N, C-alpha and C positions, 0 to 999 in steps of 0.2 A: 284324746291329744295326743300327739305324736311327742318324741322324746327320742334323745341321746343321751349320754351322759360321758364324761370326761373323768380326771381325777380331780375332784374341788368344785366340779361346773356343772351343769346339765341344764340344756335346752330345750323348751317346749314352743308349741304354736298355743296362741293364748286368744280368747274372743271373748270382749262385752255386748254381750244383748241390751239393747233398746231397754227392754224390761228388766234387765238386771242393775243398770244405772239409774231407772226412774226406781227404784223400789232401794235403791243404797239413800238415794237423794233424800227418798222419804222418811227412811228412817232415822239420819242427819238432819233433818227437819232445814234442807237448804233450797235451794232456791230452784226450779226447773228453768225456767227462762227459755229464750229459741232454740237453743245452740244441744248437740247431742255431745257434748263432751266428757269425756269419761273422768269422774274427778281421781285424781292422782294417787289419793290414799288407798281408793277401793283397790289398785292393785296387789294391794298385800295381800288379798283373799285368796290370791293367786299362789300363796308360798304352799302351800297345804299340798297342792297339787306335785308337788316335785319329790321325786324318791329320795333327793339329795335331804331334804327336808323331815322325811319322814322317820326318823333317828327320836324326832322330838316327840311325837305323836302319840304316846304315854307316858311322858315323864314332864316333870312341872319346870319351865323355863320363865324367865321375867325379861319384858321387854324396857331395856333401861336407854336407848337413844335411838331416833331415826332422823335423818338426815336427807333428805329430798331434791333433784336436782332435775327441774324440769328444759327439755332443751325445746320440744317439739310437743301441740296438746295433742291426746287421742282421744277418737271418735267409736262411738258405739257402731258395732254390727261392721266390723274390721277385724280381720285377723294380722297377730302381730306376733313377731320372735322373739321370746323371752326368754334370759340366760340367768340362770341363780348360781354365784360365786360363793365358796365357803371360803371366805379371803383371812381369818386366820382364828386360831382357835388355841387361847390361850390359858393355863392352869395356873390358877392363883392360890392360897390358903385355904380359903374356903368358898371357894366357888369355882365354874368354869367359867370362863368370856368365850363367846361365839361371836364372830363379825362375819354379817352375808348380807349381800350385794345382791340386789335384781334391778337389771337393765332390760328394758322393752325396747324392740326396732322396727322400725319399718323400713323395708328395701334398703337395709345392712347402715341404718341412719339411726343415730341415739334419739330414742324422743324422750327416755325417763329413768333416771338410777336413782332408788332407794335403798341406802344403807341402813342398815338395823341393826344393831350390839343385844346379844342376851346376855341374862346369867342362868346360869345353873347351881343351886346351894352344892355341896357335895355331901352335906349333914342331911339326911330324909326327915327332920323333923325341924330343919331351918324354918324358920318363915321371912318372908320378904320383908 
């Protein structure tokens, strides 16, 4: 995968194979139908590929909210440009809240945006 990094954001080329989409639909017990459409929440699996998100690899974070806006459907076996941005880091009394936005583009046109908020407890013994 190609990538480039900026302050707070990173770009990568992403690709969803037909096999990946089929496996995901099987796992989630989704209907296959005749379409090769990529389920929008499958896009969340690419977060781990971004260096910007690698800081959480060995840390315990909890997903607390997801907001998804889809302008155009994504199709299998196509390459898209994805941008992951850390929009906000907020230090609160007992935890830190992180807001990330994943935007997926085809030919400079925004297809999909996923905003997710995560929390990380400051105490190592805290329970979610």
